[in-house]
C-alpha positions, 0 to 999 in steps of 0.5 A, spaced: 322 114 496 324 119 501 322 126 498 327 132 499 325 138 504 325 142 497 319 138 495 315 140 501 310 146 501 313 152 504 308 158 506 313 162 508 314 169 506 320 167 502 317 167 495 320 166 488 316 169 482 314 164 477 311 165 470 307 159 467 304 158 460 297 155 460 291 155 456 285 159 456 281 154 459 286 152 464 286 159 466 279 160 466 279 154 471 284 157 475 280 163 476 273 160 477 277 155 483 280 161 486 273 165 486 269 159 489 275 159 494 275 166 495 283 166 494 288 167 489 290 163 483 297 162 486 294 159 492 290 154 488 296 152 485 300 151 491 294 147 494 295 143 487 302 142 488 301 139 495 295 134 493 300 132 487 306 131 493 301 127 497 299 123 491 306 121 489 308 120 497 302 115 497 304 111 491 311 110 493 308 107 499 304 102 495 298 106 497 292 109 493 289 116 493 281 117 493 275 120 495 271 117 501 263 118 503 262 121 510 262 113 513 269 112 510 266 108 504 271 109 498 267 113 492 273 114 487 280 112 486 284 118 483 289 115 478 294 117 473 298 121 478 
């Protein structure tokens, strides 16, 4: 599957305000991630979307997404995306 250009992550200055309802727990997680990374909740959400896009592109190519150790050994496979 080819992903249309509107699915690419765009960091340009053209922005659209988005209202998002999340649970208090998810908001707390977003705030903690943003604080840990020294960034905003919006930036965390943009990164999350980019990660999901990578996962979906890999899935459509028959590939998998996971984590590797420093030697390239698979530590875990991310499933359910």
